[in-house]
C-alpha positions in Angstrom: 0.8 -4.2 14.0 1.9 -4.3 10.9 0.2 -4.3 7.7 0.6 -4.8 3.9 -1.0 -3.5 1.0 -1.6 -1.4 -2.1 -1.7 2.7 -1.9 -5.5 3.1 -3.3 -4.7 6.7 -4.7 -1.8 9.5 -4.1 -1.1 10.5 -0.2 -2.3 13.9 0.6 -0.7 16.9 3.3 -2.7 18.4 5.2 -1.2 21.4 7.9 -3.1 20.6 11.0 -1.7 23.6 13.0 0.9 26.3 11.8 4.0 23.9 12.4 2.0 20.4 12.4 1.4 18.3 8.8 -0.2 15.0 8.5 0.1 12.7 5.4 -3.1 10.9 4.9 -3.4 7.6 2.3 -5.4 4.4 2.1 -4.3 0.7 1.8 -6.4 -1.9 0.2 -5.7 -5.3 1.8 -6.5 -8.2 -0.4 -8.0 -11.6 1.5 -9.3 -14.7 0.4 -10.8 -18.0 2.0 -12.8 -20.5 1.2 -15.9 -21.0 3.2 -16.7 -24.1 5.1 -18.6 -27.0 2.7 -17.3 -24.4 -0.3 -15.1 -25.8 -3.0 -15.1 -21.7 -4.3 -12.8 -19.0 -3.3 -14.2 -15.7 -1.9 -11.6 -12.6 -2.6 -12.6 -9.7 -0.3 -11.1 -6.1 0.3 -10.4 -3.8 3.0 -9.2 -0.5 2.9 -7.8 0.9 6.1 -7.3 5.3 6.3 -3.8 5.7 7.0 -2.1 8.8 8.7 1.4 9.1 9.3 2.6 12.3 11.6 6.3 12.4 11.2 7.7 13.5 8.4 5.5 14.8 5.2 8.1 14.8 2.8 7.7 10.7 2.7 4.3 12.0 0.8 5.7 12.3 -2.4 7.1 8.4 -2.4 3.1 6.8 -1.3 1.9 7.3 -4.9 -1.1 5.1 -6.2 -0.4 1.0 -6.4 3.0 1.1 -4.4 3.3 -1.7 -2.0 3.6 -0.5 1.7 4.3 -2.3 4.9 3.3 -0.1 7.8 3.6 -0.5 11.6 1.8 1.2 14.1 -1.7 0.8 15.8 -5.4 0.8 14.7 -7.6 3.6 15.8 -11.2 3.8 15.5 -13.3 7.2 14.5 -16.6 7.2 15.5 -19.1 10.5 14.2 -22.4 11.3 13.3 -23.5 12.2 10.2 -25.7 14.4 9.0 -28.6 12.8 9.3 -27.3 11.2 12.9 -26.7 7.7 12.3 -23.5 6.5 13.6 -20.8 5.4 11.1 -17.5 4.7 12.2 -14.1 3.8 10.2 -10.6 2.3 10.8 -7.4 4.7 10.7 -4.0 3.0 11.3 -1.5 5.3 13.3 1.8 4.5 10.9 4.9 4.8 12.8 7.3 3.5 10.2 6.7 2.7 6.8 8.2 0.4 4.3 8.0 0.9 0.8 8.5 -2.7 -0.9 7.6 -1.8 -4.4 7.5 1.5 -6.3 5.1 2.0 -8.8 6.7 3.6 -12.3 5.6 6.2 -14.2 3.0 5.4 -17.2 5.4 6.3 -19.7 8.5 3.9 -18.2 8.9 0.8 -19.9 10.9 -1.5 -18.2 14.2 -1.5 -20.3 14.4 -5.9 -21.7 17.7 -7.7 -20.1 19.9 -8.1 -22.8 19.5 -11.0 -24.9 22.6 -13.4 -24.0 23.8 -16.1 -27.0 24.0 -19.0 -26.4 26.8 -21.2 -28.3 25.8 -24.8 -29.7 29.0 -26.7 -28.4 28.4 -27.9 -25.1 32.3 -28.5 -24.4 32.3 -25.2 -24.3 30.7 -25.1 -21.1 32.7 -23.5 -18.4 32.0 -26.0 -15.6 
């Protein structure tokens, strides 16, 4: 299965056993639809918790706002809270991560492309 979304907050690494680590992060998937008989577009956001077990070194690149394409499978976590109420959540067990758009630091500003002068004489065009 493949899903694409933006990371909600910086990834965290948890040590599970002596030599096992998991990278946990969440993504937001934006979607929209138009209900039947309506002209108004409804926007919905789905949040999915993700886990990645293959390399904890990747966590340094999984920062808030980064657009990622994930490959893996969906799992369902069901549990009871302290009041005995049954709750559940989706987890995407990621097997491959493709970073589509990196997020720069707040201080980094894009450098504008150098302006090229346009010659007023159309006879000087190279074509």
